[in-house]
MIDOSE-1310 file (N, C-alpha, C; in nm, 2 decimals, decimal comma, always signed):
residues 89
xxxx	+8,82/+9,48/+10,17/+8,81/+9,38/+10,08/+8,75/+9,43/+9,95; +8,82/+9,40/+9,84/+8,77/+9,44/+9,71/+8,70/+9,32/+9,65; +8,58/+9,35/+9,60/+8,50/+9,25/+9,54/+8,46/+9,30/+9,40; +8,48/+9,21/+9,30/+8,45/+9,25/+9,16/+8,33/+9,17/+9,12
xxxx	+8,22/+9,23/+9,08/+8,10/+9,17/+9,04/+8,05/+9,23/+8,90; +7,98/+9,14/+8,83/+7,91/+9,20/+8,71/+7,78/+9,27/+8,76; +7,72/+9,34/+8,68/+7,60/+9,41/+8,72/+7,49/+9,31/+8,76; +7,48/+9,20/+8,68/+7,38/+9,10/+8,72/+7,41/+9,04/+8,85
xxxx	+7,53/+9,01/+8,89/+7,57/+8,95/+9,02/+7,53/+9,05/+9,13; +7,56/+9,18/+9,10/+7,53/+9,28/+9,20/+7,38/+9,29/+9,22; +7,31/+9,30/+9,11/+7,16/+9,31/+9,12/+7,10/+9,19/+9,20; +7,15/+9,07/+9,18/+7,09/+8,95/+9,24/+7,11/+8,96/+9,39
xxxx	+7,21/+9,02/+9,44/+7,24/+9,02/+9,58/+7,26/+9,16/+9,64; +7,19/+9,26/+9,58/+7,21/+9,40/+9,61/+7,19/+9,43/+9,76; +7,09/+9,38/+9,82/+7,07/+9,41/+9,97/+7,19/+9,36/+10,05; +7,23/+9,24/+10,03/+7,34/+9,18/+10,10/+7,47/+9,25/+10,07
xxxx	+7,50/+9,28/+9,95/+7,62/+9,35/+9,91/+7,62/+9,49/+9,97; +7,51/+9,57/+9,97/+7,51/+9,70/+10,03/+7,52/+9,69/+10,18; +7,46/+9,59/+10,24/+7,48/+9,57/+10,39/+7,62/+9,55/+10,42; +7,69/+9,47/+10,35/+7,83/+9,44/+10,37/+7,92/+9,57/+10,36
xxxx	+7,89/+9,65/+10,27/+7,97/+9,77/+10,25/+7,94/+9,87/+10,37; +7,81/+9,87/+10,41/+7,77/+9,96/+10,52/+7,83/+9,92/+10,65; +7,84/+9,79/+10,67/+7,89/+9,73/+10,80/+8,04/+9,73/+10,81; +8,11/+9,72/+10,69/+8,26/+9,71/+10,69/+8,31/+9,82/+10,59
xxxx	+8,34/+9,94/+10,65/+8,37/+10,05/+10,56/+8,49/+10,03/+10,48; +8,57/+9,93/+10,50/+8,69/+9,91/+10,42/+8,66/+9,82/+10,30; +8,53/+9,77/+10,29/+8,49/+9,70/+10,17/+8,44/+9,79/+10,06; +8,47/+9,75/+9,94/+8,40/+9,81/+9,83/+8,39/+9,72/+9,71
xxxx	+8,31/+9,75/+9,62/+8,27/+9,67/+9,51/+8,31/+9,74/+9,38; +8,37/+9,67/+9,29/+8,39/+9,72/+9,15/+8,29/+9,65/+9,06; +8,20/+9,72/+9,00/+8,10/+9,66/+8,91/+8,16/+9,67/+8,77; +8,18/+9,55/+8,71/+8,24/+9,55/+8,58/+8,13/+9,57/+8,48
xxxx	+8,16/+9,66/+8,38/+8,06/+9,69/+8,28/+8,13/+9,67/+8,14; +8,04/+9,67/+8,04/+8,10/+9,64/+7,91/+8,19/+9,75/+7,87; +8,28/+9,72/+7,77/+8,38/+9,81/+7,73/+8,32/+9,94/+7,68; +8,39/+10,05/+7,72/+8,34/+10,18/+7,68/+8,25/+10,25/+7,78
xxxx	+8,19/+10,17/+7,87/+8,10/+10,23/+7,96/+8,17/+10,26/+8,10; +8,28/+10,20/+8,12/+8,36/+10,23/+8,24/+8,30/+10,15/+8,36; +8,39/+10,10/+8,45/+8,34/+10,03/+8,57/+8,29/+10,13/+8,67; +8,22/+10,08/+8,77/+8,16/+10,16/+8,88/+8,22/+10,11/+9,01
xxxx	+8,23/+10,20/+9,11/+8,27/+10,16/+9,24/+8,17/+10,20/+9,34; +8,13/+10,10/+9,43/+8,04/+10,12/+9,53/+8,11/+10,12/+9,66; +8,10/+10,22/+9,75/+8,17/+10,22/+9,87/+8,09/+10,30/+9,98; +8,13/+10,28/+10,10/+8,05/+10,34/+10,21/+8,07/+10,49/+10,22
xxxx	+7,98/+10,57/+10,28/+8,00/+10,71/+10,29/+8,12/+10,74/+10,38; +8,15/+10,65/+10,48/+8,26/+10,67/+10,57/+8,39/+10,66/+10,49; +8,40/+10,57/+10,39/+8,52/+10,56/+10,31/+8,53/+10,68/+10,22; +8,42/+10,72/+10,16/+8,42/+10,84/+10,07/+8,47/+10,96/+10,15
xxxx	+8,41/+10,98/+10,27/+8,45/+11,09/+10,35/+8,60/+11,09/+10,38; +8,66/+10,97/+10,41/+8,80/+10,96/+10,43/+8,88/+11,00/+10,31; +8,84/+10,95/+10,19/+8,91/+10,99/+10,07/+8,91/+11,14/+10,05; +8,79/+11,20/+10,07/+8,78/+11,34/+10,05/+8,86/+11,42/+10,15
xxxx	+8,87/+11,37/+10,27/+8,95/+11,44/+10,37/+9,10/+11,43/+10,33; +9,14/+11,31/+10,29/+9,28/+11,30/+10,25/+9,31/+11,39/+10,13; +9,23/+11,39/+10,03/+9,25/+11,48/+9,92/+9,26/+11,63/+9,96; +9,17/+11,67/+10,05/+9,18/+11,81/+10,10/+9,31/+11,83/+10,18
xxxx	+9,35/+11,74/+10,26/+9,47/+11,76/+10,34/+9,60/+11,77/+10,25; +9,59/+11,70/+10,14/+9,71/+11,70/+10,05/+9,69/+11,80/+9,93; +9,59/+11,88/+9,94/+9,56/+11,97/+9,83/+9,65/+12,09/+9,82; +9,72/+12,13/+9,93/+9,81/+12,24/+9,92/+9,95/+12,19/+9,94
xxxx	+10,05/+12,25/+9,87/+10,19/+12,21/+9,88/+10,24/+12,22/+10,02; +10,21/+12,33/+10,09/+10,27/+12,34/+10,22/+10,21/+12,24/+10,32; +10,08/+12,21/+10,31/+10,02/+12,11/+10,40/+10,07/+11,97/+10,37; +10,09/+11,94/+10,24/+10,14/+11,81/+10,20/+10,28/+11,79/+10,26
xxxx	+10,36/+11,90/+10,24/+10,50/+11,89/+10,29/+10,50/+11,87/+10,44; +10,42/+11,94/+10,51/+10,42/+11,93/+10,66/+10,38/+11,79/+10,70; +10,27/+11,74/+10,64/+10,23/+11,60/+10,67/+10,33/+11,50/+10,64; +10,40/+11,51/+10,53/+10,50/+11,41/+10,49/+10,62/+11,42/+10,59
xxxx	+10,66/+11,54/+10,63/+10,76/+11,56/+10,73/+10,72/+11,49/+10,87; +10,60/+11,51/+10,90/+10,55/+11,45/+11,03/+10,55/+11,30/+11,02; +10,51/+11,24/+10,91/+10,51/+11,10/+10,89/+10,66/+11,05/+10,90; +10,75/+11,12/+10,84/+10,89/+11,08/+10,84/+10,94/+11,09/+10,99
xxxx	+10,91/+11,19/+11,06/+10,95/+11,20/+11,20/+10,89/+11,08/+11,28; +10,77/+11,04/+11,26/+10,71/+10,93/+11,33/+10,78/+10,80/+11,29; +10,81/+10,78/+11,17/+10,88/+10,66/+11,13/+11,02/+10,65/+11,18; +11,08/+10,77/+11,21/+11,22/+10,77/+11,26/+11,22/+10,78/+11,41
xxxx	+11,10/+10,77/+11,48/+11,10/+10,77/+11,62/+11,12/+10,90/+11,68; +11,10/+11,01/+11,61/+11,13/+11,14/+11,66/+11,01/+11,21/+11,71; +10,92/+11,13/+11,77/+10,79/+11,19/+11,82/+10,79/+11,17/+11,97; +10,70/+11,24/+12,04/+10,68/+11,23/+12,18/+10,53/+11,21/+12,21
xxxx	+10,50/+11,10/+12,28/+10,36/+11,08/+12,32/+10,32/+11,16/+12,44; +10,21/+11,23/+12,43/+10,16/+11,31/+12,54/+10,02/+11,28/+12,57; +9,97/+11,30/+12,69/+9,83/+11,28/+12,72/+9,76/+11,41/+12,69; +9,65/+11,40/+12,62/+9,57/+11,52/+12,58/+9,54/+11,61/+12,70
xxxx	+9,52/+11,56/+12,81/+9,49/+11,64/+12,93/+9,61/+11,73/+12,97; +9,73/+11,69/+12,93/+9,85/+11,77/+12,96/+9,86/+11,89/+12,88; +9,78/+11,90/+12,77/+9,79/+12,02/+12,68/+9,74/+12,15/+12,75; +9,65/+12,13/+12,84/+9,59/+12,25/+12,90/+9,65/+12,28/+13,04
x	+9,76/+12,22/+13,08/+9,82/+12,25/+13,21/+9,91/+12,37/+13,21
């Protein structure tokens, strides 16, 4: 859930707002600031880690190509489900 707050609104309910972000990692807050200062985003560390991992995985051309091909195969039903225990047989 995206929540947009002013700095004053965020400050009034800072504990509650931070608890919500910590409990629900898909939540984040955009703090609106005056023109020229730029808005701020508050998100959980879990969400930040996910963003950084995605950026890393897509950072090389070959890896990005491989991942996109894999997604296409999944969407086209060209995958096979296996049990992880079967990998070491």
